[in-house]
C-alpha positions in Angstrom: 152.8 -54.2 -62.1 155.3 -53.1 -59.5 153.1 -50.7 -57.7 155.3 -50.4 -54.6 158.3 -49.3 -56.7 156.0 -46.5 -57.7 155.5 -45.5 -53.9 159.2 -45.9 -53.4 159.7 -43.2 -56.1 158.0 -40.6 -54.1 159.7 -41.7 -50.6 163.1 -41.2 -52.4 162.2 -37.8 -54.1 161.2 -36.6 -50.6 164.8 -37.4 -49.5 166.2 -35.4 -52.5 163.5 -32.7 -51.7 165.0 -32.4 -48.0 168.5 -32.4 -49.4 167.6 -29.1 -50.9 165.7 -27.8 -47.7 168.0 -25.9 -45.3 166.4 -23.2 -43.3 166.5 -21.7 -39.6 169.8 -23.2 -38.6 168.5 -26.9 -39.4 170.7 -28.3 -42.1 169.8 -29.9 -45.3 169.6 -34.0 -45.4 172.8 -34.5 -47.5 172.6 -38.5 -47.3 169.1 -38.0 -49.1 170.4 -36.5 -51.9 173.1 -39.0 -52.7 171.0 -41.9 -51.8 168.0 -40.5 -53.8 169.8 -39.9 -56.9 171.6 -43.4 -56.8 168.1 -45.1 -56.2 166.8 -43.3 -59.4 169.6 -44.2 -61.5 169.4 -48.1 -60.4 165.6 -48.1 -60.7 165.8 -46.4 -64.2 168.2 -49.1 -65.4 165.7 -51.7 -63.9 162.6 -50.6 -65.3 163.5 -49.9 -68.8 165.4 -53.1 -68.8 162.2 -54.8 -67.9 160.0 -53.3 -70.2 162.3 -53.6 -73.2 164.3 -56.5 -72.7 162.2 -59.1 -74.1 161.8 -57.0 -77.3 165.6 -56.8 -77.5 165.7 -60.8 -77.2 162.9 -61.3 -79.8 164.2 -58.9 -82.4 161.2 -56.4 -82.2 162.9 -53.7 -80.3 163.0 -50.3 -82.2 165.6 -47.8 -81.2 164.1 -45.2 -82.8 160.8 -45.7 -81.2 162.7 -46.3 -77.9 164.5 -42.7 -78.1 161.5 -40.8 -79.3 159.3 -42.3 -76.3 162.2 -41.3 -73.7 162.5 -37.8 -75.2 158.6 -37.2 -75.3 158.7 -38.2 -71.7 161.6 -36.0 -70.5 161.8 -33.2 -72.7 158.3 -31.3 -72.2 159.0 -31.4 -68.6 162.8 -30.2 -69.0 161.6 -27.2 -71.5 158.8 -25.9 -68.9 161.2 -25.8 -66.2 163.8 -24.2 -68.1 161.3 -21.7 -69.4 160.2 -20.9 -66.1 163.7 -20.3 -64.6 164.7 -18.2 -67.5 161.5 -16.0 -67.1 161.5 -15.6 -63.3 165.7 -15.5 -63.0 166.5 -13.7 -66.2 169.9 -15.0 -66.8 172.1 -14.0 -69.7 171.5 -16.4 -72.4 174.9 -17.7 -72.7 176.6 -21.3 -73.5 175.2 -22.4 -70.1 171.8 -21.9 -71.1 172.4 -23.6 -74.5 174.0 -26.8 -72.9 170.9 -27.2 -70.4 168.5 -26.6 -73.3 170.3 -29.6 -75.2 170.9 -31.7 -72.0 174.7 -31.7 -72.3 175.5 -29.8 -69.2 176.5 -32.8 -67.3 179.6 -33.6 -69.5 181.1 -30.1 -68.3 182.9 -30.7 -65.3 182.3 -27.3 -63.8 179.2 -26.6 -61.3 178.6 -23.2 -62.8 177.7 -25.3 -66.0 176.0 -28.6 -65.0 174.2 -27.0 -61.9 173.1 -23.9 -64.4 169.3 -22.8 -64.7 167.3 -25.5 -63.2 170.1 -27.2 -61.3 168.4 -30.7 -61.0 168.2 -31.3 -64.7 171.6 -32.3 -64.7 170.0 -35.8 -63.8 168.5 -35.9 -67.2 171.3 -35.1 -68.9 173.3 -38.1 -67.7 170.2 -40.1 -67.5 169.4 -39.4 -71.3 173.0 -40.4 -72.0 172.0 -43.8 -70.5 169.0 -44.3 -72.4 171.1 -43.5 -75.6 173.3 -46.3 -74.8 170.6 -48.9 -73.3 170.5 -51.7 -76.1 174.4 -51.7 -76.1 174.7 -51.8 -72.3 172.1 -54.4 -72.1 173.8 -56.6 -74.2 177.1 -56.0 -72.4 175.7 -56.7 -68.9 174.9 -60.0 -70.2 178.3 -60.8 -70.3 180.0 -62.0 -67.2 183.1 -59.6 -67.5 181.6 -56.3 -68.3 180.1 -55.5 -64.7 183.6 -56.4 -63.1 185.5 -54.3 -65.8 183.2 -51.5 -65.3 183.4 -51.5 -61.5 187.0 -51.8 -61.5 187.6 -48.9 -63.9 185.3 -46.9 -61.7 186.9 -47.9 -58.7 190.2 -46.5 -60.2 188.7 -43.3 -61.0 187.5 -43.1 -57.4 191.1 -43.4 -56.3 192.4 -40.9 -58.3 189.7 -38.3 -58.1 190.8 -35.3 -55.8 188.2 -34.7 -53.2 187.4 -31.1 -54.1 186.5 -32.7 -57.6 183.8 -35.5 -56.2 180.9 -34.1 -57.5 182.3 -33.0 -61.1 183.7 -36.8 -61.5 182.0 -39.0 -59.3 178.5 -37.5 -58.5 177.3 -35.7 -62.1 179.3 -37.1 -64.8 177.5 -39.4 -67.3 180.3 -42.2 -67.4 180.0 -42.3 -63.6 176.5 -42.7 -63.5 176.5 -45.2 -66.1 177.9 -47.5 -63.2 174.4 -47.3 -61.4 172.3 -47.7 -64.5 174.1 -51.0 -65.5 173.5 -52.3 -62.2 169.8 -51.5 -62.4 170.0 -53.7 -65.9 171.8 -56.5 -64.1 169.4 -56.6 -61.1 166.7 -57.0 -64.0 168.2 -60.0 -65.4 168.6 -61.6 -61.9 164.8 -60.7 -61.2 163.7 -62.2 -64.5 165.9 -65.4 -63.9 164.3 -66.0 -60.9 160.8 -64.7 -61.5 159.2 -68.2 -60.5 160.5 -67.6 -57.1 157.9 -66.9 -54.3 157.5 -63.5 -53.1 159.7 -62.1 -50.2 157.9 -62.1 -46.9 157.6 -59.2 -44.5 160.8 -60.0 -42.4 162.8 -59.5 -45.9 161.0 -56.4 -46.4 161.8 -55.0 -42.7 165.3 -56.2 -43.1 166.0 -54.4 -46.2 164.3 -51.2 -44.9 166.0 -51.5 -41.4 169.7 -51.7 -43.7 168.6 -49.0 -45.5 168.2 -46.7 -42.6 171.1 -47.6 -41.1 173.4 -46.9 -44.4 171.8 -43.3 -44.0 172.7 -43.3 -40.4 176.1 -44.1 -41.4 176.6 -41.7 -44.2 178.4 -39.0 -42.2 181.1 -41.4 -41.3 181.8 -42.9 -44.6 184.5 -41.4 -47.1 183.2 -38.8 -49.0 184.2 -40.4 -52.3 181.9 -43.6 -51.2 178.9 -41.4 -50.5 177.6 -40.9 -54.0 176.7 -44.1 -54.7 178.8 -46.9 -53.9 177.7 -46.7 -50.2 174.1 -47.3 -50.9 174.3 -50.0 -53.9 174.3 -52.8 -51.3 171.0 -51.8 -49.9 169.3 -50.2 -52.4 169.5 -53.0 -55.0 168.0 -55.5 -52.5 165.5 -53.0 -51.7 164.4 -52.6 -55.2 164.3 -56.5 -55.9 162.4 -57.3 -52.8 159.9 -54.9 -53.2 159.4 -55.7 -56.9 158.0 -59.1 -55.6 155.5 -56.9 -53.8 154.9 -59.8 -51.1 154.7 -58.6 -47.5 152.9 -56.2 -45.1 155.2 -53.2 -46.0 154.3 -53.6 -49.7 150.6 -53.6 -48.7 151.3 -50.4 -47.4 153.1 -49.1 -50.0 150.1 -49.7 -52.2 148.1 -47.0 -50.5 146.4 -45.2 -53.0 147.5 -41.4 -51.8 151.2 -42.8 -51.9 150.8 -44.3 -55.4 149.3 -41.0 -56.6 152.0 -39.2 -55.3 154.5 -41.7 -56.7 153.0 -40.7 -60.1 154.1 -37.5 -59.4 157.7 -38.0 -58.5 159.3 -36.9 -61.8 157.4 -33.3 -62.2 158.3 -32.9 -58.2 161.8 -33.8 -58.4 162.0 -31.0 -61.4 160.1 -28.4 -59.7 160.8 -28.8 -56.0 164.3 -26.7 -56.0 163.3 -23.7 -57.7 159.8 -23.6 -55.5 162.2 -23.9 -52.5 164.3 -21.0 -53.3 161.3 -18.9 -54.1 159.3 -19.5 -51.2 162.4 -19.6 -48.6 163.1 -15.9 -50.1 159.5 -14.7 -50.0 158.5 -16.6 -46.5 161.7 -15.7 -44.6 161.0 -15.5 -40.8 158.2 -18.3 -41.0 159.0 -21.2 -38.4 160.9 -24.1 -40.1 157.9 -26.5 -40.0 155.6 -24.1 -41.6 157.8 -22.9 -44.2 158.5 -26.8 -45.0 155.0 -27.6 -45.0 154.3 -24.7 -47.3 157.2 -25.9 -49.6 155.9 -29.3 -49.8 152.3 -28.5 -50.4 153.2 -26.0 -53.2 155.6 -28.3 -54.9 152.9 -31.1 -54.8 150.2 -28.8 -56.2 152.5 -27.6 -58.9 153.5 -31.1 -60.0 149.9 -32.3 -60.1 149.2 -29.2 -62.4 152.2 -30.2 -64.7 151.1 -34.0 -64.5 147.7 -33.0 -65.4 148.1 -30.3 -68.0 151.7 -31.5 -69.5 152.6 -34.8 -69.1 149.6 -36.5 -70.0 149.7 -34.6 -73.4 153.3 -36.0 -73.5 151.7 -39.1 -73.4 149.1 -38.7 -76.0 152.1 -37.6 -78.2 153.7 -40.4 -77.5 150.6 -42.8 -78.5 150.2 -41.0 -81.6 153.8 -41.4 -82.5 153.6 -45.1 -82.0 150.2 -45.4 -84.1 152.1 -43.6 -86.9 154.8 -46.0 -87.2 
């Protein structure tokens, strides 16, 4: 189900990958980072709501089981990446490491804290906060006033945020990213209400793809405060719901097996790629841009496959055993 969205995970994690790769006078793809992160918060709200909304409605939802499954999905990978960073970088074992260990770092509005250790793990910190509130956010998103009120409050925050604090307040902070997650929940409700509608055609798919590409081109010309997420909402929300329908030629391309396989590696690839890029850029300095980029990509995919094979599958067994024990 929703296999095309699995392939989109890889495409957007590649955008994030390119936002962290700058070498040989070629700058990083900054728009890919902002757009990719917005996509994953939206998609997380959409997918988790799609999976658990029926249980919330019929009263079979178990909050304890839900959180246990989220933790077993996130924490083994997070701890492995943190351990690797500590062994390689040998930073002082201070408060920053403790906050990172507990996935609380994104609450501190200081880059020395939320980007400490494996810097991309701030995403898990903010995402875990959304998961913790999921049943209540889902209930609130069913009301007509909650989303308009949330977005109005966020607009005020955007207006009041100084430009030198955009990352601290608008990009990383869990309360700001909760808006993306809630929009994903609301999108799922729209998807469920219209589940009997016919699939979108190839024309619809091409339109949303072209509009998404145009937004990425427009990124440098948009106010910096809007780049974190609002710039991408108008195209990413239709993109998700169109490809969730899985009906056109583009969807057929996204069902290509190698792309689906890469989509399954999106989380370990996201969590490991920046550390691998940092190591290889230092070790292979002087290589041509294309060769170094290819090396970083191949090693990142290989490491992600190894982690998926040896660690995340064990986590799946733990989740199944935990469920069987309840």
